[in-house]
N, C-alpha and C positions, 0 to 999 in steps of 0.2 A: 615390293619388289626385291629389295635386298635382305629379305628375312631369311633366317636359318631355316633348314628343314623343320625343325621341331616347333617352331613358331608360325609355321604356314597353317592357313586355314584348311580344314579337312577337305574341303571342295577343290582347292588347288592341288592338294596331295593325290586326289582321285585322277586327275588330269595328266598325271605323267606317263610319258611314252616307254613303251617296253625297251630294254636294252637287249644287247647280244646275248648277256648272260641270263636273261629272263627267258629268252627263246631257247638256249641251250637247256636250261633248267626244265622247260616244258617238253622238250623232245627227248630228253633222259627220263624224266618222270613218265611219260606217256610214250615211251618207245614201243611198247608191245602193241598197244591200241593203235597208235599211228601207222605202225607198220601193217597191222591187220587191215587197217583202211585202205592202205595203198596196195595190199596183196588181193583184197575184194575187189578192187577197182580193175587192177591189170589181169589179175589171174594168172601172175607169172612172178616166181619169187625173184629172179634177177632184175627184172623190171621194176618190181615193187621196191627192191632195196635202191635202185638208180632214183625212183621218184621220191622216195623218202628222204634221201640225201639232198636232192634238188629242191624239195620243200623246205628243208632246214636252211639252205643256202638263201632261198627266195626270202624266207621270214627274216632272216638276219639282215641281209642286203636291200631289202625291198623298202617299201613306204614306211614311214614311222607310224606305228599304231599305239592307241593307248594300252596301258598295261592290262586293264581289264579284258582287253579284246585280243590279247595275244594267243591265248590258246585257241579260239575259233578261227583266227587269222592262220595259225599254224595248219589246222584241219583244211581250210581252204586253199592254202598254198598246196598241199599234198593232192587235193581233188583236182586242182586246175593243172599240176605238173601230170597226173594221171590222164586227164582228158587231152593234153598235148601230146603225150607219149602214145596213147592207145587210138586217138581220133574216132571215138564212137559216133555213129551216124546211122539214123533210122534208113537211110538212102542206101546204104551198103547191103550188098547181098549177105543174107543170114550166114554167118559163120558158124560152124558146127561148134557145140558147147565145148569149153575147155574142160579137160579131166583135172580137177584140183585135188592135191593131195595135202591138206592142212596137217601140220603137227603141232597143234597148240597144247596139248597134254589134256584137253577137255574133251571127252567124246561128244558131248552134246554141242559144243562149240564147232567142232570138227564136221559134224553132220551138217550144221547150217552153213558153213563155209563151203562144203561140197555143194550142197543144194543150190547156193548162189553161183557157185561156178559153172553149173549146168545152164544157166541162163545164157541167152545171146548177148553179145557185147554191148548192145545199147540198152536191152533190157536189164542188163546187170548194173550198169551205171545209174539208169533210172531208179532201179529198186533201192541200191545203196544209198543214193542221194535222198530220194524222198521219203523212203520207209525207214531206214536205219538211221540216217543221218538227220531226217526231219526238215529238209528243205522244202518249200513250197513248189507247186508245179510250175509257177512262173519262174523261180529261181533256177530250177532245173532246165527248163527252156532256154534260159538266159545262158547259163553256163554251158549247155550242150549245143547252143546255136542251132534250135530247132523250135518247132511249133509247140503250142501248148496241147493241140490234139495229139502230136506224136509222143508227147510225154505222158498223157493221159492213157492212150493205148499202150504204150510199151509197159507202163505201171499195172495196168490190168491184167496184162498178160503174165508179166512177172508174179503178181500176187496169186494168178491162177496156178502158175507152175509150182509156186513156193507151197501152196495149199495142197498140191498133189504131191508133194516130196515126202519121203518117209522121215518125218522127224519125230522125236520122242513126244508122248502124250502130253507131258506137261507143257511143251512149247505151244501146241495148238489152241489152247482155249485163250491164252494172253494175246493181247495185241503185239504186232510184231516188234514195234519200238521197245515194250516193255521186255520182251524176250532178248533182244539185242542187248539192251542196256545191261541186264543180268548177267548174261553170258560175257559180256565184254568186261564187266566190273571185275567177276571172278577170274578171268584171264589174266588181268592185271595184278590182282592181289597174289597169285602164285609166281 
């Protein structure tokens, strides 16, 4: 109990909670990716900025989490803030797709962002959460406060619309998650 840090059992070191500086480091290291996540969900640059800042505040001042979970907790804070800001619902009338003008400096990523921006609000949220972020259908339904059937239907429609989008040929043969991860990684590297 009164051991110094260096004498602690490795299992005890694993269970340390993330600190404010851990979250600040995550948000500064992953700024481009986390902002892109907020932008894809909100389809509005000003709202994405507000969601990003609110996500940082929620991460810092929210419930304590283990250090190993801090990165995923930060992403989830942004997702929850975007849901709160936009309130996507399958019961809302279909809103015309937003004309998204990405400026990532990567033409392939810009095309992907534009294609995602053309989805309806609810379909965009389902696509980003389930396909790009890898959340399960049940997790999406819980976060979006809807049924599993509504998530599955929206995901199918979104995938159909994304398949019809004019994306570069190298994008098409790969699974969507692999494309997202490769483009996302290249955007952070620059």
